[in-house]
N, C-alpha and C positions, 0 to 999 in steps of 0.2 A: 561140374566143369562147363564153362561157357564155350561157345563155338570158337571164340578167339583163343582161348587157352588150348583147345584141342588142335586148332590150326598151328599154334606154336609148337605143340608136342609133335605133330607130324613133320613140321619143318626141321625140328631137332633130329629126327630120324633120317629124313631124306638128304639133308646137307652132307653128312659124311659118306652116304651111299653115292651121291653125285660126284663127290671129290675122288672117291675110289675108282669109279668107273671112267671118269674123264679128268684125270689128274692134270692134263695139259690145258683144259678149258674150264675156267672158273664159272660155274653156273650161278648167276646172281638170282637168288630166290628170296621172297619175303612171305610173311604170313598171308598177305593179300593174294598171293598166287595159289593158295590152297582153297579150293572150292569144296564146301561142305553142303550137303543137302539132306533133308529129312526123307528117309525111305517111305514110300507110300504104304508098303506092308511093314508094320512094326515088328514082324517076326524076323526081318532082316537087320534089326538093330536100331540104334538111336540115330546114327549118322552114316552117310556114305560119301565117298569121294572118288573122283575119276583121275586123281593126281598121277597114278602110275601110267595111265593111257596118255596123259599129256606129256609126260617126261620120257616115255620109252624111246621115242625116235631121237631126241637130242642126246640121250645117254647111250644110244646104240644097243638097245636090248629089247627083249620081248615084254609086252605090257604085263602079261600075267606073271611072268617070272619076277619082274620088278615089283609088282603088287605084293607078291608073297614075301619078298625081302623086306618091304616096308612093313607089312603086317607082322612079321617076326620081330622087328624092332619096336613096333608100337605096343605090342602085347605087354611089355614090361613097364610101360608108362604108368605113372600114378593115376588112378581113377579110371583106367580102362579095364573092363572085365574080359572082353574077348574081341578078336579081330578075325574076320573071314574074307577070303577072296572069292568073288563071284564073277561069272561070265568071262568076258575077255580081259578083265583087269580091274573091275570095281572092287573097292575095299569097303566092307561093311563093319561098322564099329559099334560095339555095345559098351556102355559105361556102367561102372559099378553104381548100385543104388545110391550110395552115399555121395558119390561124385555128381550124379544127376540131381539129387535132391538138394545139394548145397546151394543151388541157384536160388531157391526160395529166400534164403537169408540174404544173398547178394542183392536181390531185387528190393527187399524191404529196407536194407541198409542204404541203397542208392536212392530210394524214394523217387521224387519227380525227375531225377536225373537219369533213371534207367531208360535206356534206349538212345540217349544222347550219344552222338558219334562224331567223328572228325572227317567223314568222307567228303565233305564240301569245304573243309578248312582251307583258307587262303583265297577263296572265291569272294568277290564283291559283286553282288547281284542286285539290280534294280528291277523290281517286279511292278509293272504298271497294269492296272486293271480297273474296270468299271468305266472311269473317264467319260461319264455321260455329260451331255450339254447341260449347263445350269439354267435351262429354260423350262423345266417341268419336273414332275416327280419321277423317281426311279420306278422301273417296271420289272416284270418277271425276267426278261432277258438279262438285265443288269444284276438281278438277284443271283443267278447261277454263277456269273463271273465273280461276284462279291464273295460267295462261299468258296469257290475254287481258288481264286487268287490269294485269299487270306490263308487258306490251308497250305497252298504251295509255299508261301512265304514262311509259315510256321515250320514246315518240314525242312526247308533249306536252313533256317536258323538253328534248328535242333540238330542238324547235321554239320554244324560248324561254320556255315557261310556267314558273311556279313551282309545283311539284307535290308533293303528299304522298300516299303510299300508306297507306291506313288500313284496319285490321282492327277491326271492331266485335265485341267479345267479349260474346256473349249469356250473361252469367254471373249473371243474376237471373231469378227467376220459377219456375214450376212444374217446368220441365224440369230445373233444378238440384236440386230436391228429389227428383225421381224418380231422378236420377243417384245421389245419396247413398243413397237407399233401395235401389237396385239393388245397390250395392256391399255394403251391410249384409246384404241377402238372400243374396248370394253367400257372405259370410263365415259365415253361419249355415247354409249348404247348403239354402236355401229357394228356391222358385220366385220369379222376378222379379215385382215388383208390376205391377199393370195399367198399361200404357203405359210400362213401365220399359225398361231397356237390358240386353242380354245379349251373350254372347260371351266368349271367353277373355280378352279385354282387361279385362273387368270383374273376372274372377277374379284377374288379375294385379294390378289396382289394389287389390283387397281384401287381397291378401298384403302389398302395400307399405304400405297404411294400418295394418294390424296391426303391421308392423315398426316404424313410426314412432310408433304409439300403442298399446303393449301393454296399456294400461289400458282400451281401448275397450269390451270386453265387460262391464266393471263399471259402465258408464254406463247410463242409461235409453235406451230405444229411440229416442226423439226426439233425445237427445243423440248417440247413435251415428250417426244419419243426418247430423246437422249436422257432426260431426267428419269422417266419411267424405267428405262433400261438400267440405269446406274443405281437407282433406289431398290428395284425389285431383284436385281441379280444377287446381292448378298443375302437377301431374304430367302430366295429359292435355294441358294447354296447351303444355307444353314439348315433348311429342311432336308436336303440330301444328306448332310452330315448326321443329322438326327436319325434318319432312316437307317443309315449304315451302322450307327452306334447301337441301335435296337437290334441289329442283326449280328452284333458282336464283331464288327469290322472297324478297325481304325487304320488311318494312314499316317505314315511318317512325313510325307511331303505332299502338299497341295500345290501343284505347279500351274501357274496362270499362263495361258497362251499369250496374253497381252504383254508379258515381259519379253517375249521374243520380238515383238514389233516395236517396243519402246526404244527411244534413242539411248545410246550409251552415255557414259559420264561426259559431262561438258558438251552434250549434243553430238557425240561421236556416233559411229555406225551402230546400228542395232545388231542384235544377235543373229538375225536373219542375214543382214548385210555381211557380217563377219563369216557366216556359214558359207555363203557363195564364194567368198575370197579363199576360204580354207579348202573347199573342194576344188577350186581352180588350181590352187598350189599343189594339190595331189595329182594334177594332170588329167582330171576326168570331166572338166567343164569346157564347153565350146560354144561359140556364138554362131547363130545361123538365122538369116532373115530378120535381124533385129532383136531376136529373142536369145535368152541364155539357157543352155541345155546342160544336163548331166548325162554322160554316156553310161547309163546304167546297164546297157546291154553287155558291157564288158564283164558283168557279174551275174548274168543269167536272167536279167529282166527281159520281158517280151518286147519292149521298145524303150528308146531313150526318153527322158522326162524333161519337160520344160520347168525350169525353176523360176524364171522371170520372163513374163510375156513381153512382146515387142512394145506395148504401151507403158512399160516400166513397172507394172504391177506384179507382185510376187504371187506364185501359185501356192496351193496348200502344201505341195511337196516341199516348198522352201521352209515352211514352218516345221515340217517333219524333220528336215535336215538339221535345222537349228536346234530342235528339241533333242534329237539323237546326240548331237555333239555336246549339248549341255550336260547330258547324262555322263558322258565320258569325262568332261571337264570337272564334274563334281565327284569323280573318283569311282564311278561304277563301270568296271571293265566289262561286265556281262549284263545284258539287258533282256528281260523277258517281257514280251507284249502279249496280253490276253485280249483277243479281238472276237467280235461276234461273227455269226455264220455268214453275214453278208460282206465280210471283209477279206475273202480269199485272195482278191487281187492285190492286197497289201503285202502278202508274204514275200514275193520276189522283189517288190519295190523296196521294202525295208531292208531286206538282205543286201540288195544292190547298193543301197545307201550306206550300209556298214562298210562294204568293200570300197566304195568311192571315198569314204572317210579314212581309209588306210587301215581298217580293222579286218578281222577274219570273220566273214559272214557265216562260217560254219561253227564258230565258237562264241563270238561276242554278242550275237543276237539270236533270239529264239522267238518265233511267233506261233502262239497257240490259238487255234480257231475252235470256238465252241459251237455246238449245234443248238437248235432251238429247244425250248422246254415248254410243254403245255400242261395245264392243270385242269383235270376234269371238273366241270361244274363251276369254274371260276367266272366271276362276273366282271364286266368292265367297270373301271373306277367311276364312281359318281362324280368325283371332283374333276378328273381329267377327261372323262367321257369316252376316250377311244383306246385306253390301255388297261392292262391288269396291273394295278399299282402294288409296289413292294410292301408298303405299309399294310394294305388290306390282306395280302397273303400271309404276312407275319402274324397279324391278328387272328386270322382264320386257323392256320395250321400250327403256329408257334415257331419260335426261332430254332430250337433244337431239332425238331422233326424236319423242318424245311432245310436247314443247313445239311444235316446228315443225309437226307434223301438226294440232295443236289450233288453231294460229294461222293456218293457210293457208286457212281457210274462214270465211265470215261468221258472226258469233256467232248470228244468228237462223236459221241453217239447221241441221237435225238432222245429226249426224255419225256415221258408222259407220266405225271404223278397222279396218284389217287389220294386226294385229301382225306376222304373218309377212312381209308386204311391208316394214314399217318396220324389220325386223331384217336385211333383205337389204343386201348391199353391191353394189348394182347401180343402174343409171341409172333403173330403174323406181321406186326409192325417192326421193321428192323431196328429202328432207334430205340423203341421201348425194350426190345429183346436184349440189347446191349446194356442200356441203362439199368434195366432190372437186374441183370447179372451183377453190375457194380453195387447196386443197393443191397442185393442179397449178401455180398461179402461183408457189408457193414452190419447187416442184421445178424449174420453168423458171429461177427465179432462181439456184438452186444450180448447175444445169448451166451457166448463163451465166457465173457466177464461175469455174467450172472451165475454161471456154473463153476467159477473158480479156475477156468482155463486161461492161462496167460502164455506169454512167449519167453518164460524164464528158462526153458529148456529147448534144445534143438538137436534132434537125432535124425539127420537126413536119410540114414540107411533104413529107417522104418517106412519110408514112402515107397512101398513096393506094389501097391495095387495098380492094376493095368490103367485105370483112369488117372492115377497120379502120374504115371509115366507119360501118358499122352498129354496131360496138362502141362507138365514140366517141359516137355518137348516143344509145345507151342509157345510157352513163355520165353524159351531160349531164342525163338525166332524173331522176337519183337525188334531188337536193334537192326537186324538185317532187313526186315520189312521196311522200317523207317528209312534207312539209308537208300534202299532201292527206290522207294516211292519218291524220295527227294531227287534222286538222279534222273528218273524218267518223268518227273512232274505229274505224278498220278496219285492224288490223295485217296482214290477209291480203293487202292491196295490196303491202306490202313483200315478203312471201314470194313472191308470183307474179312480181313484178319481178325478184327474185333468180334465180328459175328461168329467166326469159327471158334475163337477163344471162349466166348460166352457159352457156346454149345458144349464145349469140353468141360467148362466149369459146372454147368448145370448137371452133367452126367456124373462128375466127381461128387457133387453135393448129394446126389441120390444114392451114392454107394459108400461114401466115407464120412464118418461122423467126426466132428470136431469136439462135440460135447459128449460125455459118457451117457449111456442109457440109465435112467432111473437113479438108483443110489450107488451105481458103480463108481469106483474111484477114478480120479483123473490120472491118466497114464502119460508117459512120454510121447506116445503116438498122437494123443490129442493136442498136446502143446505144439508138436512139430507140424501137425496139419493146420494149426492156426497160422503158422508162418506161411504155409502154402496158400491159404485162403487170403491172407493179407497181401501176399505178393501178387496174386491174381487181380485183386482190387486195384493195386497200384498200377499195374500194366493197363487195365481197362481205363483207369483215370488218365494216365499219360496219353493213351491213344485218343481218347475223346477230346482231350485238351488240344491235341494237334489238329483236330477237326473243328475246333472252336465250339464244341458241344459240351454242355454241363454234365457232371457226373453226380447225380443226386444220391444222397445217403439213405433216403427213405422214399418208397414209392407205394 
C-alpha cells in the first residue's frame, strides 16, 4: 500500500465521521490534507498521522476520542494490520506484510516514472542560473550553481511543472569592451588595459582572432577592439557550453543581453525602451532631476532605483527590468534566479521589480543566493591565471563526484570539498556509497539469473524480515521526498535520502538472500526478493538521475 492509497483510505473513514459530527457544515477534505509520517521507532508501526489532532477543533471533539473513532474505522481497511492511538491523538498504523511488500512490484512496473508526481502541475517556471560573462572560462563558483540549478529544474519537471533552464548571456556593456581590448593588447604584446582580462586563454583567443581576421592589424585601434570582441565572443561562449555539457548541464534558452538593447522591428523602441513605458503605465515610474526612476521602495526595496540617467543612458537595472518582463512575455509566470554570494543586494531589487511590473513578488519571483565553495588543494588555472577553472576540477574529481558533492548540501551553506575523499572508492565517499549500492543491485540480478532466480513469481507477504520492512518503508518515501525537494528547491534532500536508502539496502543484502545457498531449490521468497532488489535499484537510479549523476551497473 502506497502512502497515497493509505491517505485515501483514511479520507474514506474520516469523511463520514465529519459529516456525522458536523452535519450543518460540510468539511471539504482531500487526500492532500492527510499528513503521513514514518515513525522514528519502527515498533510504533509503518505510518503515523496527526489527522485527529488537526480535525478535533473543527469537529468540536476531543483529539484522542476522534483518533480512536478513526482507528476503529481504519482497522477494517484492506491492507491494514493494526491501528493504535498514542499520546494526545496520534494514530499509528501497521500494514499487512503483503500490503507493504506489494510496493516492490509497483516500483518495478513504474520504472523510471516512479516518484514522478503532480505537486507542481500547472506551474510554468523559468530557472536562470550560471549566467557568467562570456569573457572567460567558467570557475568553481559557477560550478556549484550549474549543479544546483540543473537539479532544481529536474526536480520541478519531475513534479509536473513546465520548466525552462535559461542562461542569460551578459554580452553587452563595458565588460565586453574590456574583453576585446584585452585580446588586442595581447596581440600587440602589451599590458592588459585597466580592469581587463589576462591569462593564457586571452593569448589563445588573440591567435584565433588573427587567424580568422588576418587584416586586423590594418584597422584602427577602435576597429580592432570591435572585431576582436565579436570574433572571440562566440568562441568563448562555445567553450562555456562545452564545459557545461561535460558537467551534464544543458540549457533550453541562451538569452542574449544584446537583444534587450537592439531596436525593435522597423527601428522601433528596444525592449528596454518598452520596459520603461510598461513600468510607467503601472504607475511606479517618476521623473526627478532629469532622470527616470522606479519607485521600488513601494515593494520593500531599500531605495528607489534609477532606470535612466539624466544623460539619457540606461542603467543596468533597466536591462534587469526588460529581461524580467521578457520572461513573463514568453509565458513564464514564475521565475527562479540563482545568484552568487555577492548578490545579496539583488534580492529586494528583483522582488521590487516584480511588484512594479504588476506581479506578485512573493509568488512570481524567487531569488536563491548560494554561498562560496572551496576545494582543498585546488590550483589556480594555468590558462586563466587567477581562477580555479571548472574544466580542471571536472578532470580532477570527475563529473559524478563533483555534481553529487555540490548538491548534497544546502545552497546557502559554505562548502569545503575534500577532493582526495571524493576520488576514493570507499564507503567514506558519499557518491561512491550510493553508486555502489546501485551497482550491487545489478550484480545481485546477474547472480540471480545465473542461479535460475527470476521474477516469475511475486509473493509480497513473504517479505517479513525487519530489514525488508525498513527498506520498503524507505522506498515508499521517495515520491514524497521528490515533491518536497522540488517545493523547497533543495536537491540535497534527495541526495541524503539516497544515502539512507543505500545503507538500508546494504543491511538487507547482508541479511536476506536472493539466491539459494548451495544446491538448495529456488523458492518463492527468492523470486520475491529479486523484485525488492530491482525496485531498490530503480529508486536509486531515479534519484541519481534527478541529481544528474550516473548510475553505473558495475563498479
